[in-house]
NUVEX-343688 format. One record per residue: residue number from 1; residue in three letters; x, y, z of N, C-alpha, C in turn. Coordinates in nm, 3 decimals. Layout:
BEGIN
(NUM; 'ALA'; (X; Y; Z); (X; Y; Z); (X; Y; Z))
...
END
This chain:
BEGIN
(1; 'MET'; (-2.853; 9.429; -12.070); (-2.836; 9.323; -12.181); (-2.947; 9.212; -12.236))
(2; 'VAL'; (-2.911; 9.209; -12.363); (-2.986; 9.113; -12.431); (-2.958; 8.991; -12.383))
(3; 'ASP'; (-3.028; 8.867; -12.313); (-3.001; 8.762; -12.347); (-2.926; 8.653; -12.432))
(4; 'SER'; (-2.865; 8.550; -12.425); (-2.834; 8.528; -12.592); (-2.902; 8.351; -12.556))
(5; 'LEU'; (-2.929; 8.312; -12.709); (-2.966; 8.190; -12.710); (-2.891; 8.085; -12.617))
(6; 'GLY'; (-2.755; 8.086; -12.668); (-2.665; 7.993; -12.598); (-2.674; 7.974; -12.432))
(7; 'ASP'; (-2.664; 8.138; -12.341); (-2.674; 8.079; -12.252); (-2.824; 8.054; -12.201))
(8; 'SER'; (-2.902; 8.090; -12.266); (-3.065; 8.029; -12.244); (-3.068; 7.888; -12.197))
(9; 'LEU'; (-2.971; 7.825; -12.318); (-2.939; 7.617; -12.342); (-2.859; 7.615; -12.201))
(10; 'ASP'; (-2.790; 7.651; -12.198); (-2.704; 7.671; -12.034); (-2.790; 7.660; -11.959))
(11; 'ARG'; (-2.835; 7.757; -11.916); (-2.924; 7.780; -11.796); (-3.078; 7.635; -11.785))
(12; 'ALA'; (-3.118; 7.639; -11.898); (-3.267; 7.558; -11.912); (-3.178; 7.408; -11.829))
(13; 'LEU'; (-3.024; 7.377; -11.878); (-2.996; 7.248; -11.850); (-2.943; 7.220; -11.670))
(14; 'GLU'; (-2.878; 7.345; -11.637); (-2.895; 7.341; -11.543); (-3.028; 7.366; -11.392))
(15; 'GLY'; (-3.125; 7.368; -11.480); (-3.278; 7.340; -11.433); (-3.271; 7.214; -11.408))
(16; 'ALA'; (-3.187; 7.137; -11.454); (-3.222; 6.968; -11.449); (-3.117; 6.921; -11.329))
(17; 'PHE'; (-3.055; 7.020; -11.269); (-2.955; 7.007; -11.148); (-2.993; 6.940; -10.996))
(18; 'THR'; (-3.012; 6.833; -10.956); (-3.052; 6.835; -10.853); (-3.012; 6.844; -10.728))
(19; 'ARG'; (-2.864; 6.871; -10.736); (-2.820; 6.990; -10.620); (-2.751; 7.076; -10.624))
(20; 'ARG'; (-2.720; 7.181; -10.548); (-2.684; 7.312; -10.534); (-2.559; 7.288; -10.590))
(21; 'ILE'; (-2.515; 7.359; -10.664); (-2.333; 7.388; -10.678); (-2.278; 7.460; -10.583))
(22; 'PRO'; (-2.152; 7.407; -10.563); (-2.069; 7.481; -10.409); (-2.094; 7.586; -10.396))
(23; 'GLN'; (-2.082; 7.644; -10.248); (-2.131; 7.843; -10.254); (-2.019; 7.884; -10.207))
(24; 'SER'; (-1.944; 7.823; -10.158); (-1.843; 7.907; -10.112); (-1.724; 7.922; -10.255))
(25; 'ALA'; (-1.618; 8.038; -10.234); (-1.496; 8.058; -10.299); (-1.466; 7.901; -10.281))
(26; 'GLN'; (-1.355; 7.843; -10.162); (-1.319; 7.794; -10.130); (-1.359; 7.658; -10.198))
(27; 'ALA'; (-1.511; 7.591; -10.182); (-1.562; 7.483; -10.252); (-1.575; 7.498; -10.368))
(28; 'GLN'; (-1.612; 7.636; -10.431); (-1.570; 7.595; -10.599); (-1.461; 7.580; -10.642))
(29; 'MET'; (-1.343; 7.679; -10.593); (-1.204; 7.685; -10.653); (-1.157; 7.488; -10.619))
(30; 'LYS'; (-1.183; 7.434; -10.481); (-1.138; 7.324; -10.489); (-1.231; 7.167; -10.601))
(31; 'TYR'; (-1.357; 7.245; -10.589); (-1.423; 7.154; -10.700); (-1.342; 7.177; -10.898))
(32; 'LEU'; (-1.320; 7.301; -10.881); (-1.238; 7.342; -11.039); (-1.120; 7.255; -11.038))
(33; 'VAL'; (-1.060; 7.246; -10.894); (-0.913; 7.197; -10.911); (-0.925; 7.031; -10.918))
(34; 'LYS'; (-1.024; 6.982; -10.870); (-1.087; 6.844; -10.893); (-1.092; 6.836; -10.998))
(35; 'GLN'; (-1.199; 6.882; -11.154); (-1.223; 6.893; -11.238); (-1.130; 6.870; -11.305))
(36; 'LEU'; (-1.049; 6.960; -11.349); (-0.922; 6.999; -11.408); (-0.793; 6.949; -11.402))
(37; 'LYS'; (-0.812; 6.890; -11.255); (-0.679; 6.855; -11.236); (-0.591; 6.899; -11.226))
(38; 'GLY'; (-0.553; 6.989; -11.131); (-0.465; 7.101; -11.120); (-0.468; 7.233; -11.079))
(39; 'THR'; (-0.402; 7.304; -11.010); (-0.396; 7.413; -10.977); (-0.406; 7.467; -11.127))
(40; 'LYS'; (-0.280; 7.464; -11.178); (-0.249; 7.541; -11.356); (-0.361; 7.532; -11.415))
(41; 'ALA'; (-0.398; 7.426; -11.432); (-0.510; 7.474; -11.498); (-0.662; 7.559; -11.510))
(42; 'VAL'; (-0.721; 7.537; -11.386); (-0.763; 7.624; -11.321); (-0.722; 7.781; -11.326))
(43; 'ALA'; (-0.638; 7.808; -11.310); (-0.544; 7.952; -11.320); (-0.579; 7.978; -11.485))
(44; 'GLN'; (-0.522; 7.887; -11.529); (-0.593; 7.922; -11.742); (-0.724; 7.898; -11.728))
(45; 'VAL'; (-0.788; 7.866; -11.692); (-0.921; 7.881; -11.702); (-1.002; 8.058; -11.664))
(46; 'LEU'; (-0.938; 8.054; -11.519); (-1.012; 8.177; -11.463); (-0.965; 8.286; -11.509))
(47; 'GLY'; (-0.823; 8.305; -11.590); (-0.730; 8.460; -11.583); (-0.704; 8.445; -11.469))
(48; 'ILE'; (-0.679; 8.414; -11.396); (-0.582; 8.404; -11.298); (-0.438; 8.370; -11.215))
(49; 'SER'; (-0.346; 8.370; -11.180); (-0.220; 8.320; -11.123); (-0.243; 8.185; -11.051))
(50; 'GLN'; (-0.147; 8.096; -11.104); (-0.136; 7.960; -11.011); (-0.142; 7.986; -10.832))
(51; 'ARG'; (-0.088; 8.115; -10.814); (-0.096; 8.141; -10.624); (-0.203; 8.164; -10.554))
(52; 'THR'; (-0.276; 8.249; -10.670); (-0.429; 8.319; -10.553); (-0.490; 8.165; -10.578))
(53; 'VAL'; (-0.533; 8.079; -10.714); (-0.602; 7.982; -10.696); (-0.573; 7.851; -10.593))
(54; 'GLU'; (-0.386; 7.871; -10.536); (-0.332; 7.750; -10.420); (-0.415; 7.877; -10.285))
(55; 'ARG'; (-0.411; 7.948; -10.273); (-0.464; 8.061; -10.148); (-0.658; 8.006; -10.143))
(56; 'TYR'; (-0.711; 8.042; -10.235); (-0.822; 7.940; -10.220); (-0.867; 7.885; -10.182))
(57; 'VAL'; (-0.793; 7.752; -10.247); (-0.827; 7.607; -10.203); (-0.800; 7.621; -10.077))
(58; 'ALA'; (-0.647; 7.710; -10.048); (-0.613; 7.652; -9.872); (-0.694; 7.796; -9.751))
(59; 'GLY'; (-0.813; 7.851; -9.833); (-0.902; 7.915; -9.750); (-0.819; 8.026; -9.718))
(60; 'LYS'; (-0.727; 8.102; -9.737); (-0.620; 8.222; -9.726); (-0.750; 8.370; -9.770))
(61; 'LEU'; (-0.776; 8.314; -9.902); (-0.842; 8.423; -9.981); (-0.969; 8.342; -9.975))
(62; 'LYS'; (-1.118; 8.433; -9.965); (-1.227; 8.404; -9.930); (-1.344; 8.481; -9.969))
(63; 'ARG'; (-1.293; 8.608; -10.088); (-1.392; 8.665; -10.156); (-1.352; 8.749; -10.271))
(64; 'PRO'; (-1.388; 8.654; -10.366); (-1.326; 8.695; -10.471); (-1.410; 8.829; -10.515))
(65; 'ARG'; (-1.326; 8.919; -10.600); (-1.360; 9.005; -10.711); (-1.521; 8.965; -10.789))
(66; 'ARG'; (-1.599; 9.053; -10.785); (-1.737; 9.009; -10.859); (-1.688; 8.974; -10.995))
(67; 'GLU'; (-1.594; 9.004; -11.107); (-1.583; 8.971; -11.199); (-1.542; 8.764; -11.214))
(68; 'LEU'; (-1.442; 8.791; -11.082); (-1.345; 8.637; -11.025); (-1.481; 8.540; -11.015))
(69; 'ARG'; (-1.517; 8.605; -10.962); (-1.662; 8.526; -10.883); (-1.745; 8.460; -11.000))
(70; 'GLY'; (-1.789; 8.542; -11.054); (-1.891; 8.537; -11.152); (-1.797; 8.408; -11.264))
(71; 'ARG'; (-1.688; 8.418; -11.277); (-1.626; 8.348; -11.381); (-1.587; 8.234; -11.321))
(72; 'MET'; (-1.559; 8.197; -11.225); (-1.576; 8.075; -11.142); (-1.763; 7.988; -11.108))
(73; 'GLU'; (-1.829; 8.062; -11.085); (-1.939; 8.044; -11.130); (-1.966; 7.979; -11.225))
(74; 'ARG'; (-1.974; 8.032; -11.337); (-1.938; 7.966; -11.450); (-1.891; 7.829; -11.487))
(75; 'GLU'; (-1.768; 7.875; -11.453); (-1.699; 7.734; -11.503); (-1.719; 7.624; -11.429))
(76; 'VAL'; (-1.812; 7.628; -11.284); (-1.810; 7.553; -11.168); (-1.952; 7.482; -11.285))
(77; 'LYS'; (-2.057; 7.512; -11.304); (-2.154; 7.496; -11.328); (-2.188; 7.454; -11.465))
(78; 'ARG'; (-2.045; 7.492; -11.525); (-1.999; 7.454; -11.686); (-1.994; 7.308; -11.690))
(79; 'ARG'; (-1.927; 7.244; -11.541); (-1.855; 7.141; -11.545); (-1.954; 7.035; -11.417))
(80; 'TRP'; (-2.083; 7.108; -11.347); (-2.129; 6.996; -11.256); (-2.236; 6.936; -11.299))
(81; 'GLN'; (-2.263; 6.846; -11.239); (-2.317; 6.714; -11.274); (-2.360; 6.685; -11.376))
(82; 'PRO'; (-2.264; 6.612; -11.500); (-2.241; 6.566; -11.646); (-2.363; 6.547; -11.638))
(83; 'GLN'; (-2.404; 6.366; -11.594); (-2.489; 6.281; -11.605); (-2.621; 6.330; -11.628))
(84; 'VAL'; (-2.668; 6.438; -11.539); (-2.770; 6.462; -11.498); (-2.760; 6.598; -11.633))
(85; 'ARG'; (-2.700; 6.668; -11.622); (-2.672; 6.733; -11.751); (-2.744; 6.664; -11.902))
(86; 'ALA'; (-2.623; 6.534; -11.909); (-2.679; 6.470; -12.045); (-2.783; 6.375; -12.050))
(87; 'ARG'; (-2.856; 6.383; -11.942); (-2.957; 6.283; -11.928); (-3.065; 6.407; -12.003))
(88; 'ALA'; (-3.099; 6.495; -11.939); (-3.199; 6.633; -11.957); (-3.151; 6.688; -12.114))
(89; 'ARG'; (-3.049; 6.689; -12.120); (-3.026; 6.739; -12.270); (-3.098; 6.581; -12.369))
(90; 'GLU'; (-3.061; 6.480; -12.360); (-3.104; 6.364; -12.409); (-3.238; 6.325; -12.434))
(91; 'LYS'; (-3.334; 6.358; -12.318); (-3.474; 6.386; -12.318); (-3.538; 6.469; -12.397))
(92; 'ALA'; (-3.465; 6.617; -12.384); (-3.501; 6.694; -12.510); (-3.474; 6.627; -12.633))
(93; 'ALA'; (-3.362; 6.598; -12.683); (-3.332; 6.566; -12.800); (-3.420; 6.483; -12.921))
(94; 'SER'; (-3.481; 6.366; -12.789); (-3.542; 6.240; -12.835); (-3.712; 6.211; -12.774))
(95; 'THR'; (-3.723; 6.277; -12.712); (-3.895; 6.283; -12.677); (-3.930; 6.395; -12.662))
(96; 'ASP'; (-3.888; 6.520; -12.589); (-3.998; 6.612; -12.497); (-3.918; 6.728; -12.574))
(97; 'GLY'; (-3.860; 6.754; -12.668); (-3.806; 6.900; -12.723); (-3.818; 6.984; -12.622))
(98; 'LEU'; (-3.837; 7.164; -12.665); (-3.850; 7.240; -12.578); (-3.937; 7.364; -12.594))
(99; 'VAL'; (-3.920; 7.456; -12.487); (-4.026; 7.581; -12.526); (-3.907; 7.719; -12.555))
(100; 'VAL'; (-3.939; 7.772; -12.653); (-3.895; 7.902; -12.685); (-3.967; 8.014; -12.655))
(101; 'SER'; (-3.935; 8.082; -12.570); (-4.030; 8.178; -12.554); (-3.926; 8.335; -12.550))
(102; 'THR'; (-3.976; 8.362; -12.646); (-3.913; 8.505; -12.693); (-3.991; 8.656; -12.756))
(103; 'ARG'; (-3.908; 8.751; -12.759); (-3.959; 8.928; -12.813); (-3.871; 8.912; -12.898))
(104; 'ALA'; (-3.885; 8.925; -13.035); (-3.829; 8.969; -13.129); (-3.887; 8.994; -13.256))
(105; 'ARG'; (-3.780; 9.092; -13.390); (-3.864; 9.145; -13.483); (-3.868; 9.003; -13.585))
(106; 'PHE'; (-3.955; 8.996; -13.624); (-4.007; 8.826; -13.717); (-4.011; 8.951; -13.847))
(107; 'GLY'; (-3.997; 8.927; -13.961); (-3.986; 8.957; -14.101); (-4.008; 8.798; -14.208))
(108; 'PHE'; (-4.036; 8.824; -14.284); (-4.068; 8.700; -14.334); (-4.022; 8.708; -14.541))
(109; 'THR'; (-4.024; 8.609; -14.590); (-3.980; 8.607; -14.736); (-4.121; 8.565; -14.767))
(110; 'ALA'; (-4.215; 8.572; -14.840); (-4.357; 8.524; -14.906); (-4.336; 8.514; -15.028))
(111; 'ALA'; (-4.466; 8.482; -15.054); (-4.563; 8.520; -15.198); (-4.582; 8.658; -15.184))
(112; 'PRO'; (-4.564; 8.690; -15.366); (-4.613; 8.841; -15.368); (-4.736; 8.864; -15.363))
(113; 'GLY'; (-4.771; 8.994; -15.278); (-4.866; 9.032; -15.242); (-4.950; 8.978; -15.086))
(114; 'THR'; (-4.870; 8.978; -15.020); (-4.865; 8.923; -14.921); (-4.793; 9.017; -14.837))
(115; 'THR'; (-4.813; 9.055; -14.710); (-4.753; 9.152; -14.633); (-4.656; 9.068; -14.567))
(116; 'ASP'; (-4.502; 9.129; -14.576); (-4.392; 9.065; -14.529); (-4.305; 9.172; -14.442))
(117; 'ASP'; (-4.372; 9.283; -14.391); (-4.296; 9.379; -14.319); (-4.310; 9.293; -14.176))
(118; 'ALA'; (-4.142; 9.346; -14.120); (-4.136; 9.279; -14.002); (-4.198; 9.368; -13.891))
(119; 'ARG'; (-4.204; 9.281; -13.789); (-4.258; 9.372; -13.660); (-4.221; 9.269; -13.564))
(120; 'ILE'; (-4.254; 9.378; -13.448); (-4.202; 9.257; -13.326); (-4.300; 9.210; -13.256))
(121; 'ARG'; (-4.304; 9.079; -13.180); (-4.366; 8.968; -13.204); (-4.337; 8.882; -13.053))
(122; 'ASP'; (-4.425; 8.870; -12.933); (-4.420; 8.776; -12.818); (-4.409; 8.685; -12.902))
(123; 'ILE'; (-4.407; 8.572; -12.888); (-4.408; 8.486; -12.925); (-4.344; 8.307; -12.811))
(124; 'THR'; (-4.425; 8.242; -12.749); (-4.400; 8.129; -12.681); (-4.427; 7.986; -12.747))
(125; 'GLN'; (-4.351; 7.880; -12.834); (-4.392; 7.788; -12.886); (-4.280; 7.648; -12.837))
(126; 'ALA'; (-4.366; 7.544; -12.836); (-4.289; 7.436; -12.795); (-4.197; 7.382; -12.976))
(127; 'LEU'; (-4.086; 7.363; -12.956); (-4.055; 7.281; -13.071); (-3.988; 7.158; -13.057))
(128; 'PRO'; (-4.009; 7.088; -13.149); (-4.021; 6.915; -13.132); (-3.849; 6.875; -13.078))
(129; 'PRO'; (-3.825; 6.748; -13.091); (-3.690; 6.721; -13.054); (-3.601; 6.734; -13.132))
(130; 'GLU'; (-3.604; 6.724; -13.259); (-3.494; 6.800; -13.379); (-3.471; 6.883; -13.362))
(131; 'PHE'; (-3.561; 7.003; -13.330); (-3.451; 7.111; -13.269); (-3.408; 7.148; -13.173))
(132; 'ALA'; (-3.445; 7.062; -13.059); (-3.348; 7.048; -12.927); (-3.196; 7.026; -12.971))
(133; 'ASP'; (-3.202; 6.896; -13.043); (-3.104; 6.789; -13.034); (-3.017; 6.912; -13.171))
(134; 'ARG'; (-3.095; 6.969; -13.269); (-2.985; 7.038; -13.332); (-2.917; 7.212; -13.267))
(135; 'LEU'; (-3.004; 7.260; -13.196); (-2.970; 7.367; -13.101); (-2.865; 7.292; -12.971))
(136; 'PHE'; (-2.879; 7.200; -12.926); (-2.774; 7.156; -12.804); (-2.657; 7.136; -12.902))
(137; 'THR'; (-2.661; 7.008; -12.948); (-2.549; 6.976; -13.078); (-2.474; 7.114; -13.143))
(138; 'ALA'; (-2.544; 7.247; -13.182); (-2.489; 7.353; -13.230); (-2.364; 7.406; -13.103))
(139; 'ARG'; (-2.445; 7.407; -12.978); (-2.401; 7.509; -12.884); (-2.267; 7.422; -12.832))
(140; 'GLU'; (-2.261; 7.245; -12.861); (-2.187; 7.198; -12.790); (-2.099; 7.258; -12.915))
(141; 'GLN'; (-2.070; 7.218; -13.063); (-1.985; 7.258; -13.145); (-1.925; 7.387; -13.162))
(142; 'GLY'; (-1.977; 7.497; -13.027); (-1.937; 7.656; -13.012); (-1.954; 7.729; -13.164))
(143; 'VAL'; (-2.065; 7.705; -13.188); (-2.146; 7.784; -13.316); (-2.196; 7.964; -13.272))
(144; 'ASN'; (-2.171; 8.027; -13.323); (-2.221; 8.160; -13.283); (-2.322; 8.192; -13.245))
(145; 'GLU'; (-2.392; 8.282; -13.176); (-2.513; 8.310; -13.170); (-2.640; 8.300; -13.300))
(146; 'GLN'; (-2.513; 8.387; -13.389); (-2.618; 8.399; -13.540); (-2.700; 8.264; -13.564))
(147; 'GLN'; (-2.565; 8.177; -13.529); (-2.652; 8.049; -13.607); (-2.707; 7.971; -13.499))
(148; 'LEU'; (-2.734; 8.004; -13.390); (-2.822; 7.935; -13.316); (-2.942; 8.014; -13.353))
(149; 'GLN'; (-2.926; 8.163; -13.350); (-3.090; 8.171; -13.358); (-3.132; 8.167; -13.481))
(150; 'GLN'; (-3.070; 8.120; -13.572); (-3.106; 8.084; -13.732); (-3.209; 7.945; -13.713))
(151; 'ILE'; (-3.145; 7.834; -13.613); (-3.173; 7.714; -13.581); (-3.314; 7.731; -13.511))
(152; 'ALA'; (-3.283; 7.801; -13.435); (-3.409; 7.865; -13.360); (-3.535; 7.929; -13.472))
(153; 'ALA'; (-3.494; 8.008; -13.559); (-3.580; 8.094; -13.648); (-3.651; 7.984; -13.761))
(154; 'ASP'; (-3.566; 7.871; -13.762); (-3.611; 7.743; -13.862); (-3.723; 7.674; -13.781))
(155; 'GLY'; (-3.708; 7.643; -13.657); (-3.821; 7.590; -13.594); (-3.963; 7.705; -13.541))
(156; 'LEU'; (-3.884; 7.813; -13.552); (-4.041; 7.866; -13.525); (-4.151; 7.894; -13.639))
(157; 'ALA'; (-4.056; 7.896; -13.762); (-4.104; 7.931; -13.879); (-4.183; 7.782; -13.912))
(158; 'GLN'; (-4.097; 7.624; -13.878); (-4.210; 7.586; -13.929); (-4.330; 7.559; -13.791))
(159; 'MET'; (-4.310; 7.517; -13.664); (-4.427; 7.501; -13.587); (-4.553; 7.647; -13.558))
(160; 'TYR'; (-4.452; 7.751; -13.566); (-4.512; 7.858; -13.515); (-4.607; 7.968; -13.655))
(161; 'PHE'; (-4.524; 7.969; -13.723); (-4.569; 8.075; -13.880); (-4.662; 7.911; -14.010))
(162; 'ARG'; (-4.563; 7.805; -13.945); (-4.627; 7.726; -14.079); (-4.735; 7.606; -14.019))
(163; 'ALA'; (-4.749; 7.646; -13.866); (-4.842; 7.527; -13.837); (-4.785; 7.394; -13.874))
(164; 'ASN'; (-4.674; 7.356; -13.798); (-4.539; 7.237; -13.846); (-4.606; 7.199; -13.988))
(165; 'ASN'; (-4.573; 7.307; -14.098); (-4.580; 7.243; -14.200); (-4.730; 7.245; -14.291))
(166; 'SER'; (-4.818; 7.262; -14.228); (-4.991; 7.209; -14.306); (-4.994; 7.371; -14.330))
(167; 'ARG'; (-4.934; 7.440; -14.284); (-4.979; 7.597; -14.400); (-4.903; 7.672; -14.449))
(168; 'ALA'; (-4.889; 7.786; -14.550); (-4.810; 7.876; -14.554); (-4.674; 7.803; -14.595))
(169; 'HIS'; (-4.676; 7.726; -14.705); (-4.541; 7.672; -14.736); (-4.488; 7.754; -14.808))
(170; 'GLY'; (-4.340; 7.761; -14.825); (-4.234; 7.825; -14.818); (-4.210; 7.951; -14.750))
(171; 'LEU'; (-4.308; 7.969; -14.677); (-4.227; 8.083; -14.576); (-4.116; 8.078; -14.551))
(172; 'GLY'; (-4.033; 8.209; -14.577); (-3.932; 8.217; -14.509); (-3.938; 8.311; -14.319))
(173; 'VAL'; (-3.855; 8.289; -14.270); (-3.900; 8.402; -14.128); (-3.728; 8.447; -14.088))
(174; 'GLU'; (-3.745; 8.574; -14.123); (-3.620; 8.615; -14.078); (-3.640; 8.641; -13.905))
(175; 'PHE'; (-3.531; 8.665; -13.826); (-3.549; 8.655; -13.710); (-3.473; 8.713; -13.617))
(176; 'THR'; (-3.506; 8.843; -13.605); (-3.368; 9.015; -13.580); (-3.435; 9.058; -13.483))
(177; 'ASP'; (-3.339; 9.104; -13.404); (-3.365; 9.268; -13.331); (-3.436; 9.166; -13.172))
(178; 'VAL'; (-3.337; 9.042; -13.146); (-3.401; 8.941; -13.033); (-3.351; 9.052; -12.851))
(179; 'GLU'; (-3.455; 9.097; -12.818); (-3.508; 9.207; -12.675); (-3.491; 9.053; -12.556))
(180; 'HIS'; (-3.552; 8.970; -12.594); (-3.581; 8.843; -12.482); (-3.589; 8.708; -12.571))
(181; 'ILE'; (-3.506; 8.655; -12.493); (-3.513; 8.450; -12.586); (-3.490; 8.413; -12.423))
(182; 'GLN'; (-3.578; 8.281; -12.428); (-3.548; 8.217; -12.289); (-3.612; 8.075; -12.347))
(183; 'VAL'; (-3.518; 7.942; -12.312); (-3.524; 7.822; -12.320); (-3.566; 7.761; -12.219))
(184; 'GLU'; (-3.674; 7.654; -12.231); (-3.706; 7.549; -12.114); (-3.737; 7.457; -12.179))
(185; 'LEU'; (-3.670; 7.342; -12.044); (-3.665; 7.224; -12.125); (-3.843; 7.160; -12.101))
END
């Protein structure tokens, strides 16, 4: 399965965590109950019954099915260490920027007479804070993967293909067929 840019942004922020997430199913469930203020809310988020949530909290159930374990872990990570996550996001959006590594098909719209055939490229490029801010803001607003990829394509076009707008003015970049994408802070 191809990794999504949104998931990669989430993983980059998780890299800033200072403590591990709770490991046992009981500890994860207790954490979610505390964060969501009740077993009913946790049951709705995880798509299970309220009674099942209560059994995990009480320690009567210990080993969730694989898909439930994955959902629990995702929901815990989404809420884990919000201040640490916010600081990492703010630092990337204000001073550090981020690094995008990708293998994808890049095509161009350029002046007549130039080659604009799309081809697969491996690119690792640092993007300035403005693109980090745009990506994280868009992710928080729940935009789709296509829109996130367009923001990344704009950043790669500016920094990689146009050398921070010092050459190839007006070059438009198409970013398709993503085989791999990873974001690091």
